[in-house]
C-alpha positions in Angstrom: 4.9 -78.3 21.6 6.3 -76.6 24.7 9.3 -75.6 22.6 7.1 -74.0 19.9 5.1 -72.0 22.5 8.4 -70.9 24.1 9.7 -69.7 20.8 6.5 -67.8 20.0 6.6 -66.0 23.3 10.3 -65.2 22.9 9.7 -63.8 19.5 6.8 -61.6 20.8 9.0 -60.4 23.7 11.9 -59.6 21.3 9.6 -57.6 19.0 8.2 -55.7 21.9 11.6 -54.8 23.2 12.7 -53.7 19.7 9.8 -51.3 19.5 10.5 -49.9 22.9 14.1 -49.3 22.1 13.3 -47.2 18.9 14.0 -43.4 19.6 10.8 -41.3 19.9 10.1 -39.1 16.9 11.7 -35.6 17.2 8.8 -33.2 17.0 11.1 -30.5 15.6 11.9 -32.7 12.6 8.3 -33.4 11.7 7.1 -31.6 8.7 3.6 -30.5 7.7 2.2 -29.9 4.2 1.0 -26.3 3.8 -1.2 -24.4 1.3 -1.2 -20.6 1.2 -4.3 -18.7 0.1 -3.2 -15.1 -0.6 -5.5 -12.3 -1.6 -5.2 -8.7 -2.5 -8.2 -6.6 -1.6 -8.8 -4.8 -5.0 -9.1 -5.5 -8.7 -6.9 -3.8 -11.2 -8.6 -0.8 -12.7 -7.4 2.1 -14.8 -7.1 4.3 -11.7 -3.3 3.9 -11.7 -0.9 4.1 -14.6 2.8 3.3 -14.2 4.7 3.0 -11.0 3.4 6.0 -9.1 0.5 7.7 -11.0 -2.7 8.0 -9.0 -5.6 9.6 -10.8 -8.8 8.8 -8.9 -10.3 7.3 -5.8 -10.8 4.0 -7.5 -9.3 1.1 -5.5 -6.4 0.0 -7.6 -3.5 -2.4 -7.4 -0.8 -3.4 -9.9 1.3 -5.7 -7.8 3.1 -8.5 -9.7 5.6 -9.8 -7.2 4.2 -11.7 -4.1 6.3 -13.5 -1.5 5.3 -15.2 1.8 7.9 -15.1 4.6 7.6 -17.7 7.4 8.6 -16.9 11.0 8.7 -19.6 13.6 8.0 -19.1 17.3 11.1 -19.3 19.5 9.0 -20.1 22.5 9.8 -16.7 24.2 7.3 -14.5 22.5 9.3 -13.7 19.4 9.0 -15.2 15.9 12.2 -15.6 13.9 12.6 -15.9 10.1 12.8 -19.4 8.6 12.2 -19.2 4.8 10.5 -17.4 1.9 8.0 -18.7 -0.7 7.5 -17.1 -4.1 3.9 -17.1 -5.0 4.3 -17.8 -8.7 2.2 -16.6 -11.6 0.9 -13.5 -9.7 0.2 -11.1 -12.5 -1.1 -7.5 -12.5 -4.8 -7.6 -11.4 -4.6 -10.9 -9.6 -6.7 -10.8 -6.5 -6.4 -14.4 -5.2 -3.9 -17.1 -5.5 -3.8 -20.6 -3.9 -0.2 -21.8 -3.6 0.5 -25.4 -2.5 4.0 -25.8 -1.1 6.0 -28.7 -2.6 6.6 -31.5 -0.2 10.3 -31.0 -0.3 9.9 -27.4 0.9 7.4 -28.0 3.7 7.9 -26.3 7.1 8.8 -28.0 10.3 5.8 -28.4 12.5 5.3 -25.5 14.9 3.7 -22.2 15.6 4.3 -19.5 12.9 3.6 -16.0 11.8 3.4 -15.5 8.0 4.0 -12.2 6.3 2.9 -11.8 2.7 4.3 -8.9 0.7 3.0 -7.7 -2.7 5.0 -5.3 -4.8 5.0 -3.7 -8.2 7.8 -5.1 -10.3 9.3 -1.7 -10.9 9.1 -0.3 -7.4 12.1 1.1 -5.5 11.5 -0.4 -2.1 14.1 -2.3 -0.2 12.8 -4.9 2.3 14.9 -4.7 5.4 16.7 -6.3 7.0 18.3 -7.2 3.7 18.7 -10.1 3.5 16.3 -11.7 6.1 18.5 -13.8 8.3 17.4 -17.4 9.3 16.8 -17.7 13.1 17.7 -14.1 13.6 15.4 -11.6 11.8 12.3 -10.9 13.9 8.8 -10.8 12.3 8.2 -7.5 14.1 11.1 -5.8 12.5 10.5 -6.3 8.8 10.1 -3.0 6.9 9.9 -1.5 3.4 12.1 1.4 2.7 12.6 3.9 -0.1 16.0 5.6 -0.5 14.5 9.0 -1.0 11.0 10.5 -0.6 9.3 10.6 -4.0 10.1 6.9 -4.6 6.9 5.7 -2.9 4.6 3.4 -4.9 1.9 1.0 -4.0 2.9 -1.9 -1.7 0.7 -4.5 -0.1 1.3 -6.7 3.0 -0.7 -9.0 5.2 -0.1 -11.3 8.2 -1.5 -14.6 9.6 -0.9 -16.8 12.5 -0.9 -20.6 12.1 0.1 -23.8 13.8 1.5 -25.9 11.1 0.7 -29.6 11.1 0.1 -31.9 8.1 -2.3 -30.5 5.7 -2.4 -26.9 7.1 -4.1 -24.1 5.1 -3.2 -20.5 5.7 -5.2 -17.5 4.4 -3.4 -14.2 4.2 -5.3 -11.1 3.0 -3.0 -8.2 1.9 -3.9 -4.5 2.2 -1.9 -1.4 1.3 0.8 -0.2 3.6 0.8 3.3 2.0 -1.7 6.1 1.9 -3.0 7.7 -1.3 -3.1 11.5 -1.8 -4.9 13.2 -4.7 -5.4 16.8 -5.8 -8.1 17.8 -8.3 -8.5 21.5 -9.1 -10.1 23.7 -11.7 -10.0 27.4 -12.8 -6.4 28.0 -11.9 -5.8 31.7 -12.8 -2.8 32.6 -15.0 -2.4 35.9 -13.1 -3.1 36.4 -9.5 -2.5 39.3 -7.0 0.1 38.1 -4.6 -1.4 40.1 -1.8 0.8 43.1 -2.0 -0.7 44.7 -5.0 1.3 43.0 -7.7 0.0 40.5 -10.2 2.1 37.4 -10.6 2.1 34.7 -13.2 1.0 31.4 -11.7 3.0 28.4 -13.0 2.9 25.7 -10.3 0.5 24.0 -8.0 2.2 22.3 -5.2 1.0 20.2 -2.3 3.6 20.0 0.5 3.8 18.3 3.9 5.8 19.3 6.9 7.1 15.7 7.3 7.4 12.4 5.4 8.7 8.9 6.2 10.9 6.6 4.2 10.1 3.4 6.0 7.0 1.5 6.9 6.6 -1.6 9.2 5.0 -4.2 7.0 3.2 -6.1 9.8 1.6 -3.0 11.4 1.5 -0.4 8.5 3.2 2.1 10.8 5.5 4.7 9.3 9.0 4.8 10.9 10.1 8.3 11.6 13.8 8.8 11.0 14.0 12.5 10.0 11.8 15.6 9.8 11.9 17.5 6.6 9.5 19.4 4.4 8.3 17.2 1.5 6.6 18.0 -1.8 3.9 15.5 -2.4 3.2 16.5 -5.9 3.7 19.4 -8.3 1.7 20.4 -11.4 3.6 22.5 -13.9 1.3 24.6 -16.0 4.0 25.8 -18.4 2.8 25.3 -22.0 -0.9 25.1 -21.1 -3.2 27.3 -23.1 -5.2 30.0 -21.2 -8.9 30.5 -21.7 -10.7 33.5 -20.1 -7.7 34.0 -17.8 -7.6 30.4 -16.5 -5.4 27.5 -17.5 -7.2 24.8 -19.6 -5.7 21.9 -17.7 -3.0 19.2 -17.8 -3.4 16.6 -20.4 -3.6 13.0 -19.0 -5.4 11.5 -21.9 -2.4 9.2 -22.5 -3.1 7.7 -19.1 -6.8 7.2 -20.0 -7.9 10.0 -17.7 -11.0 12.1 -18.5 -11.4 15.3 -16.6 -13.8 18.3 -16.5 -12.7 21.4 -18.4 -10.0 23.7 -17.1 -8.9 21.2 -14.5 -5.6 20.0 -13.1 -5.1 16.5 -11.6 -2.2 14.8 -9.7 -1.7 12.2 -7.1 0.9 10.2 -5.2 1.4 7.5 -2.6 2.9 8.3 0.8 4.3 6.2 3.5 2.2 6.7 6.7 3.2 9.6 8.9 1.8 11.1 12.1 1.3 14.7 13.1 1.7 16.2 9.7 0.5 19.5 8.1 -0.4 20.0 4.4 -0.1 23.2 2.5 -1.6 23.8 -1.0 0.0 26.6 -2.9 0.2 28.5 -6.1 3.7 29.5 -7.1 5.2 31.8 -9.8 7.8 31.0 -12.4 10.6 31.6 -9.9 9.0 29.3 -7.3 7.9 32.1 -5.1 4.6 31.9 -3.2 1.6 33.6 -4.8 -1.1 32.1 -2.6 -1.4 29.3 -0.1 -4.1 27.4 1.8 -3.8 25.3 4.9 -5.4 21.8 4.6 -7.7 20.8 7.5 -9.0 17.5 8.8 -12.3 18.9 10.1 -11.0 21.7 12.2 -7.5 20.5 12.7 -4.5 21.4 10.6 -2.4 18.6 12.1 -3.4 15.1 11.3 -2.0 11.7 10.5 -1.8 9.7 7.2 -2.6 6.1 7.8 -1.9 3.0 5.7 -4.7 2.1 3.3 -6.4 5.4 3.7 -7.0 7.8 0.9 -6.8 11.6 1.2 -8.3 13.6 -1.7 -8.5 17.4 -2.3 -11.4 17.5 -4.7 -13.4 14.5 -5.8 -12.5 12.2 -8.7 -14.4 8.9 -8.3 -13.4 7.3 -11.6 -10.4 7.8 -14.0 -12.2 7.2 -17.3 -15.3 9.4 -16.7 -16.5 12.6 -15.1 -19.7 11.0 -13.7 -18.2 8.2 -11.7 -19.1 5.5 -14.2 -16.8 2.6 -15.2 -17.4 -0.1 -17.8 -20.4 -2.1 -16.6 -20.9 0.1 -13.6 -22.9 3.3 -14.2 -22.2 6.3 -12.0 -24.5 7.2 -9.1 -25.8 10.6 -8.0 -23.0 12.2 -6.0 -20.2 10.4 -7.9 -19.7 13.3 -10.3 -16.3 15.0 -10.5 -15.9 17.9 -8.1 -12.6 19.6 -8.5 -11.7 22.5 -6.2 -12.3 25.9 -7.8 -9.2 27.8 -7.1 -10.8 31.1 -8.1 -12.8 30.9 -4.9 -11.9 30.4 -1.3 -14.0 27.3 -0.4 -13.9 24.1 1.5 -11.9 21.3 -0.1 -13.3 17.8 0.5 -11.1 14.8 0.6 -12.7 11.4 0.2 -11.9 7.7 -0.1 -13.8 5.1 -2.1 -15.4 2.3 0.0 -12.7 -0.1 -1.3 -10.2 1.9 0.6 -10.4 1.5 4.4 -11.7 4.9 5.4 -13.1 8.1 3.9 -11.6 11.3 5.1 -13.1 14.8 4.7 -10.5 17.5 4.7 -10.9 21.2 4.0 -8.6 24.2 3.2 -8.6 27.7 4.6 
């Protein structure tokens, strides 16, 4: 009996020693399952057609390519790139997608920053650094870049902080990292005195800026200034338009589903955010010479900044497919009617943003 008790005690002691001798789990090797919930702020509407067409203040998005980049804390205040997840099956008009990471692709437990980026399949952006380098690229340094101004299109991004353990859920709302600029005008005269007693044939409407950026920081939405150069935001060429009572009858955008008031011209573009910029609206002759120009004001200031997810509109165009602000299933309200700027008169030009954009701006020209 004593031998049996001794053997039982010895076995228990051996088992205890064996447990104590096992190495402690390495926290850095632990993995946690993770589910991403990624959202884009707006439904797809007919406000945008193609890669860069912008024809109303409707909140639009046409992104089809969404990735989530994971950056792990290095314990010294920085977050360094670890891996990228493709959010599959994101199609044009998708506003929310839940993506569960496969167990084999889980992240090591730790504190992370996540950067979701949504792009149009045909855009010309390069995400830099390219490629993102594991354990080297900092979260704060990821940018989107166009090779040349004029290549801007809509791009969304959003960030979230999370400590990853088993069963973590991370929600990342994405917003635009570009600004929208639209011009809506009516009664553009075919002939106009250039101010020195000579009538000139008006051919072009141009909106220009004193400066433009090619790069935007995707975590902050801040434009990165690398050069200063005059930039043409958009141009409307009225060559070939018919003339009625001395004014052009307007550019035809029916192929893009755009309905406008009579004798009106409409154009728009996206711009990477830029600070301390000036806008000039101008009429130009067939040789590109100035016939008449106006300075664009933000209230009383002619120097202002374009911010990400803000919309800047000269003239009011609330909906692409109507002139009263109505969309299918959503009747227009008083005040939603089209209000293009009448270029036969010197008057204030109002720039507005729909509520689905972040902020409404009121700009005038003089």
